[in-house]
Structure formats: C-alpha cells, structure tokens
N, C-alpha and C positions, 0 to 999 in steps of 0.2 A: 502493499498502498502504499501511494509516494502520501511527503505530507504536504500543506496544501501551499501553494503558491504565496497566495494574498485575499488577503483577509480583505471584504466586503460588508459594507455598511445597509442591510435591506430599508426599507419605509418605504409602506405602504400601510396603508389602512383599509384595504379590504382583505379579510384572511384570509383564503381561501388564495389567492390573488400574491401575496408576500409567502403562502407558501409551498404554491408550486417554486415562486423564484429563485426561494432559498433551498428549496429541493434541487431544482434545475443549476443550481449555480456550486454545490456541493457536492455534485455529480459531475462537475469539471470539475471538482480535485478545489475546489477557494474555501475557506473559511469562512462562515457568514454571518456578522451578529443581526440581528432584526428589529426594528421598532415598530409600532401599530403608528405612531404621530410623528408630528414635529418636538414639542419637548422630553417625551422618552428618548427621541433621538439626537437630541443634544446634550441629554445626561448621556449617554453614552462616549457622546464627542469630551466631553469636556471631562473623563477618565485618560488622564495622560497615561496610565500602566496598556491602555489599551491602543493595538498598531491599526488602523486604518488605511490599507492603499486606496479606499475608494469610497466611494456611497452612493447610490444609487434611489431616486426618492421619486416618490409619482408627483404629481405636478397637482393634486386637488388635495390635499387630507383635511383634516376638519379640525385643527385646531393653529396653523397656519401654515399656508400655501407653499410646494417645495421650491417657488425661487425666494421666498421669506426664510425658509429652512437655509437653504443654502451659501443664501448673504451670514447669515449668523453661524453657520458650516467655518464658512472662511474666516471670519472673528476670529474663530477656533483653533483652526490647524487651517492656513493660507493657503497651503500647495495642495492641498485637497481636491483629487481628485472628483468630477460630478457627472452623474447621469439623468437628464430626468428621466421619465419615461411617460407618459401620453399619447390617450387616445386622438390628443386634439394635434401630436410633435407638431402639424405645420403652424400651430398659434403659435406657439411658443419661441419667445423674443430670450432665447439661452444669453450673456455673452462668447464672447471670441475664444472664451476655456473651460466652458462647457458644453458636455455631450446633450442630446438627444434623442432617443429610443421611439418606436412608435408602440403603442398598442394597439391593435398586439402582433404582439411578435416573435419567430421562432424560437428557439430552443438553437439551433447555429445563427441567427440574426443575433440571438443575446452574447455566443459565446465570442462569437468574431469583434460584435463590438466590445466588449469587457475587456476581452486580449488587447487590441486596437491602442483603448485608453491607455493600460499597463505601462505599455510597450511604445510608449511617446516619448 
C-alpha cells in the first residue's frame, strides 16, 4: 500500500456529494480531511499541525460561500491552492491563482484536475 502523496481538505455541505468525493480521492491515494461548511473548514486550517496541500470547496455553502472561505483560507495559508467545485462553473469569477471544476465531474476529471494543481 502506498503512502498518500498529498492531503486535500474537502469542503462540501451535501453529505452524499462530500462522501463520494472523499471516497474517490482516497481511492486515488490522497489523504483527505473533510468539513461540511466554512467554519469547520477554517478550524481545520487554523490547526498548524495539519499539513494541507489543496482545499477543494463547493461554492454554495450554508454559512459562507466558497469564495469567502477561500479568501479566509488564504489569510491563514497564503500559498494554499484552492479548487472550487460548482454546478455553475461558468459563473465563477475565480482569481487567476485559483481553479474551478464543474459539477458533475468524472473520476478521471477530478484526478486530472487535482494532480495538475498539485504539480504546478
């Protein structure tokens, strides 16, 4: 069994969608941390003992939108790569240093997107 190469924080308020994303990423040998909303994600990000290589967040969360979460995350971890996941990807005005993947996405699309971001 190989060691996970990177740790990804998945932020998704839909339990089923989050579970599926986590399962796929773990199958791809990533270590995954998960949060169901912005505040729990920020608690994880504040824990400096946790190494996080990428944050993947839904855009439409309950307590804050994904873009607000990304802005707060970057205050805590300025170089953290951010991947927005949205069913309305064409409407996302992501900064140039952040990434977007449209829902629904295939396992291959998710794998390729995540690996591409992590090797930049």
